[in-house]
VMD Tcl script that draws the C-alpha trace (Angstrom):
set ca {
  {-23.51 27.22 7.12}
  {-21.91 24.59 4.89}
  {-18.35 25.52 4.08}
  {-17.31 24.77 0.51}
  {-14.33 25.63 -1.88}
  {-14.41 26.86 -5.18}
  {-12.32 24.43 -6.89}
  {-10.88 27.13 -9.10}
  {-9.90 29.32 -6.20}
  {-8.15 26.09 -4.39}
  {-6.62 25.64 -7.41}
  {-4.76 29.31 -8.15}
  {-4.23 29.80 -4.30}
  {-2.23 26.44 -3.67}
  {-0.43 26.88 -6.98}
  {0.44 30.81 -5.44}
  {1.31 29.24 -1.88}
  {3.92 26.67 -3.83}
  {5.70 29.17 -4.93}
  {5.35 31.43 -2.49}
  {8.70 32.46 -0.08}
  {7.61 34.72 2.08}
  {4.17 34.21 4.19}
  {2.20 35.28 6.65}
  {-0.44 34.49 8.17}
  {-3.02 37.24 10.77}
  {-5.07 34.98 13.14}
  {-8.05 35.61 15.52}
  {-10.66 33.92 16.92}
  {-12.34 32.46 14.16}
  {-8.90 30.04 13.76}
  {-10.06 28.78 17.38}
  {-13.86 28.46 17.11}
  {-13.83 24.97 16.20}
  {-12.13 23.94 19.47}
  {-14.93 25.23 21.15}
  {-13.64 28.12 23.02}
  {-15.68 30.98 23.93}
  {-14.14 34.59 22.49}
  {-16.67 37.06 24.31}
  {-15.76 39.55 22.12}
  {-18.69 40.95 19.85}
  {-22.82 41.65 20.73}
  {-23.79 39.43 23.95}
  {-20.18 39.12 25.01}
  {-20.77 38.87 28.42}
  {-19.37 36.35 31.35}
  {-22.01 36.30 34.08}
  {-23.04 39.75 33.89}
  {-20.33 41.59 33.19}
  {-19.08 43.46 29.57}
  {-16.21 40.97 29.18}
  {-14.43 43.50 27.57}
  {-14.94 45.56 30.77}
  {-13.47 43.52 32.57}
  {-10.38 43.15 30.21}
  {-8.37 46.46 31.17}
  {-6.20 47.58 33.91}
  {-9.04 50.02 35.91}
  {-10.88 46.61 36.66}
  {-7.74 44.91 38.09}
  {-7.31 47.59 40.38}
  {-11.06 48.05 41.11}
  {-11.87 44.48 41.67}
  {-8.61 41.95 41.19}
  {-10.83 38.76 42.40}
  {-13.14 38.96 39.83}
  {-10.98 39.88 37.02}
  {-9.02 36.85 37.91}
  {-11.92 34.43 38.42}
  {-12.64 35.13 34.95}
  {-9.25 34.85 33.72}
  {-9.32 31.39 35.53}
  {-12.31 30.06 34.04}
  {-10.68 30.90 30.58}
  {-7.30 29.57 31.36}
  {-9.88 26.31 32.59}
  {-11.70 26.52 29.13}
  {-8.80 26.76 27.08}
  {-6.97 23.96 28.69}
  {-10.00 22.03 28.35}
  {-9.82 22.25 24.59}
  {-8.05 20.88 21.99}
  {-6.37 22.40 18.59}
  {-8.50 21.82 15.69}
  {-7.12 21.11 12.30}
  {-6.18 24.58 11.47}
  {-3.68 24.81 14.05}
  {-1.85 21.86 12.89}
  {-1.67 22.63 9.33}
  {-0.35 25.93 10.08}
  {2.36 24.58 12.69}
  {2.88 22.09 9.67}
  {3.37 24.93 7.35}
  {5.87 26.82 9.78}
  {7.95 23.35 9.44}
  {7.77 23.34 5.71}
  {8.53 27.06 4.75}
  {11.27 28.78 6.63}
  {10.11 32.10 5.85}
  {6.50 32.02 7.21}
  {5.58 33.51 9.94}
  {1.90 34.17 11.75}
  {0.86 36.69 13.85}
  {-2.02 35.85 16.36}
  {-4.61 37.72 18.45}
  {-5.42 34.96 20.43}
  {-4.35 34.40 23.54}
  {-5.68 30.89 24.37}
  {-2.30 28.67 23.77}
  {-3.72 26.31 21.50}
  {-1.12 27.20 18.56}
  {1.92 26.11 20.88}
  {-0.10 22.90 21.81}
  {-0.48 21.68 18.21}
  {3.49 22.55 17.97}
  {3.59 25.64 16.07}
  {7.49 26.12 16.15}
  {7.98 29.36 18.85}
  {10.06 30.86 16.57}
  {7.61 31.49 13.81}
  {4.97 32.99 16.14}
  {4.09 36.31 17.79}
  {1.42 36.51 20.42}
  {0.30 40.13 19.41}
  {-2.05 39.93 22.64}
  {-0.34 37.99 24.74}
  {-0.80 34.69 26.64}
  {-3.29 33.39 29.33}
  {-0.37 31.04 30.62}
  {1.96 34.37 30.80}
  {1.87 36.35 34.60}
  {3.35 38.91 35.87}
  {3.63 41.15 38.86}
  {1.67 44.20 39.35}
  {4.39 46.03 41.57}
  {6.03 48.66 39.41}
  {9.54 48.15 40.82}
  {9.29 44.35 40.32}
  {10.03 42.78 36.98}
  {9.18 38.84 37.96}
  {7.50 37.28 34.59}
  {6.65 33.27 34.22}
  {5.67 31.81 30.39}
  {3.52 28.74 29.72}
  {2.34 28.55 33.63}
  {-0.52 25.82 33.04}
  {-1.20 25.26 36.85}
  {-4.79 24.85 36.51}
  {-6.90 26.31 38.85}
  {-3.14 28.93 39.42}
  {-4.35 29.13 42.96}
  {-6.95 27.04 45.21}
  {-8.78 29.72 45.87}
  {-9.91 29.78 42.28}
  {-10.71 26.26 41.71}
  {-13.99 26.04 39.49}
  {-16.59 25.15 42.36}
  {-18.59 21.64 41.98}
  {-21.87 20.96 42.15}
  {-24.63 17.86 42.32}
  {-25.84 17.13 39.08}
  {-29.19 18.14 38.05}
  {-30.93 16.60 35.71}
  {-31.20 18.77 32.04}
  {-34.62 20.98 32.32}
  {-37.77 19.53 29.87}
  {-36.78 19.93 26.67}
  {-33.11 21.08 26.94}
  {-31.58 17.57 26.16}
  {-30.05 17.43 22.93}
  {-31.36 13.88 22.88}
  {-32.68 10.55 24.65}
  {-29.33 9.37 25.06}
  {-28.26 13.19 26.66}
  {-31.22 13.00 28.78}
  {-30.74 9.40 30.02}
  {-27.00 10.87 31.14}
  {-28.26 13.58 32.49}
  {-30.84 11.88 35.04}
  {-28.61 9.03 35.52}
  {-25.86 11.81 36.96}
  {-28.68 13.45 39.14}
  {-29.69 10.30 40.73}
  {-25.57 9.12 41.88}
  {-25.19 11.93 42.96}
  {-22.57 12.68 40.71}
  {-20.27 15.96 41.26}
  {-19.26 17.91 38.32}
  {-18.15 21.56 37.54}
  {-20.78 24.36 37.78}
  {-20.82 26.56 34.90}
  {-19.08 29.81 36.68}
  {-20.10 32.18 32.94}
  {-23.92 31.75 34.25}
  {-24.60 34.14 36.66}
  {-27.15 32.28 38.18}
  {-24.39 30.26 39.52}
  {-23.03 31.69 43.15}
  {-19.15 31.83 42.78}
  {-17.15 32.77 46.38}
  {-15.70 36.11 46.64}
  {-12.31 35.55 46.88}
  {-9.80 37.61 49.31}
  {-7.04 39.01 47.85}
  {-4.43 37.53 49.90}
  {-5.80 34.23 48.39}
  {-4.69 35.36 45.08}
  {-1.90 34.72 42.75}
  {1.02 36.60 44.87}
  {4.58 37.64 43.18}
  {7.30 34.99 44.48}
  {9.97 37.52 43.42}
  {8.74 40.53 45.88}
  {6.71 39.06 47.96}
  {4.03 42.18 48.22}
  {3.16 42.13 44.36}
  {0.12 40.93 42.82}
  {0.48 38.87 39.89}
  {-1.72 39.15 36.87}
  {-2.69 37.15 33.14}
  {-0.08 38.36 31.07}
  {-2.41 38.95 28.65}
  {-2.42 42.90 26.73}
  {-5.69 44.46 28.10}
  {-7.52 47.45 26.85}
  {-6.06 50.62 26.51}
  {-2.41 48.91 27.07}
  {0.99 49.03 24.71}
  {1.49 45.41 22.81}
  {4.27 44.20 23.83}
  {7.50 46.08 22.34}
  {9.18 42.84 21.68}
  {6.77 41.19 19.42}
  {6.23 44.22 17.21}
  {10.51 44.73 16.89}
  {10.11 41.47 15.56}
  {7.66 41.09 13.23}
  {8.61 44.94 11.92}
  {12.22 42.88 11.72}
  {10.16 39.92 9.30}
  {8.89 43.03 7.15}
  {11.78 44.88 6.78}
  {13.99 41.69 5.75}
  {13.21 41.98 2.22}
  {11.37 44.36 -0.21}
  {8.92 41.53 -0.97}
  {6.07 39.56 0.71}
  {4.67 37.17 -1.17}
  {0.86 36.04 0.76}
  {-1.04 37.17 3.24}
  {-3.67 34.64 4.72}
  {-6.04 36.89 6.96}
  {-7.50 34.00 9.22}
  {-10.79 34.39 11.51}
  {-10.65 38.30 11.94}
  {-11.57 41.22 10.47}
  {-8.12 42.93 10.60}
  {-10.39 46.01 11.25}
  {-8.21 47.36 14.53}
  {-4.97 48.09 14.37}
  {-2.05 47.43 14.05}
  {-3.48 43.89 12.65}
  {-5.04 46.26 9.42}
  {-1.40 47.86 9.19}
  {0.09 44.30 8.52}
  {-2.16 43.76 5.94}
  {-1.46 47.20 4.06}
  {2.19 46.73 4.69}
  {2.31 43.11 3.52}
  {0.26 44.15 0.29}
  {2.64 46.94 -0.38}
  {5.54 44.79 -0.76}
  {3.46 42.41 -3.10}
  {1.52 40.32 -1.13}
  {-1.76 38.73 -2.43}
  {-4.29 38.52 0.21}
  {-6.23 35.30 0.89}
  {-9.28 35.71 3.47}
  {-10.43 32.94 5.55}
  {-13.95 34.03 7.45}
  {-17.27 32.91 8.27}
  {-18.72 36.19 7.27}
  {-18.61 37.13 3.95}
  {-18.82 40.91 5.16}
  {-15.55 40.57 7.12}
  {-12.81 41.83 5.02}
  {-9.90 43.42 6.33}
  {-9.43 46.68 6.73}
  {-6.70 48.88 6.05}
  {-6.55 50.95 2.89}
  {-7.41 48.50 0.64}
  {-9.93 45.93 1.44}
  {-9.53 42.83 -1.04}
  {-8.23 43.44 -4.54}
  {-8.65 41.49 -7.88}
  {-6.48 38.75 -7.16}
  {-7.38 37.71 -3.75}
  {-9.23 35.20 -2.11}
  {-12.30 35.04 -0.20}
  {-13.35 31.70 1.50}
  {-16.28 31.57 3.47}
  {-16.60 29.45 6.11}
  {-15.04 27.19 9.41}
  {-11.20 27.85 9.34}
  {-10.69 24.43 10.56}
  {-11.95 22.59 7.37}
  {-10.88 25.51 4.69}
  {-6.91 26.05 6.28}
  {-6.40 22.50 5.85}
  {-7.41 22.04 2.47}
  {-6.11 25.26 1.76}
  {-2.63 24.38 2.66}
  {-2.67 20.58 1.82}
  {-0.82 21.14 -1.46}
  {1.60 22.31 0.38}
  {2.33 20.13 3.22}
  {0.26 17.14 2.64}
  {-2.96 15.43 4.57}
  {-2.95 17.31 8.06}
  {-4.76 13.75 9.67}
  {-1.95 11.69 10.55}
  {-0.35 14.39 12.82}
  {-3.39 14.99 14.66}
  {-3.54 11.86 15.19}
  {0.13 11.32 17.12}
  {-0.67 13.75 19.23}
  {-1.66 12.94 22.46}
}
mol new
graphics top color blue
foreach p $ca { graphics top sphere $p radius 0.5 }
foreach p [lrange $ca 0 end-1] q [lrange $ca 1 end] { graphics top cylinder $p $q radius 0.2 }
display resetview
């Protein structure tokens, strides 16, 4: 679907943003879609033959920590291979330009901090793939920004001999030629372990990440699983921002329907303080939940967040492309 922005909507949004002091951004998986990361959400959200949602629970980890760690190790690996897109950089620059701008992200992929988003202006509602913590009840070990890949040798992505692309599946003659060339050279490549036709080893529990503090607890990913509470310090930080002033000027809802609480509640709380709502989403029907939906004077920008967000913010932050070119 082509992405386009109505010029009058762009002008009115840009004018409102320029005169806005207190701004919120609520972000979901759509923010990172252009970076190529699978979301494992919605219809067909399978990893191998497993419902990805069912793997994201404390019960799944208790029953099969090896499988759950293989799933999250794969996600860590894919996130580290991905690069932040223009929307990540645009929001990071807005955070540097506006002192009272706060981002609330449901994403765990680590792309926002890699785009240079100031740590003091972003809250991670669902944690991070790169945080880890001990599962032992009596141990408080936690570690942030662990980007070791693989986190332990037993979780390395398996390698296999390159195979020529099946007949008719190559996207171009050049791709078909390269695929055949790699196969003839016996090139080793990472196997796609999200495909259940690819065999993966059974990892012994003793080879999974172990706690270096207590010595007898398994480490687990520092993400918020289903049926778990959101981080208390994150909720306190958000509430503090909301209560600091009787007014919020704008909330941008980017790449998420915001129909799940507390995300839906933040849209309501911002509107109760006078905020106008700007939604950036691929699906026209994916409007925020809560009490209000969209009102007259709000905006809905349909399309790719990596294209729309930089365009919407350009009047305040300038062209983001030079900044992106400066990044390694």
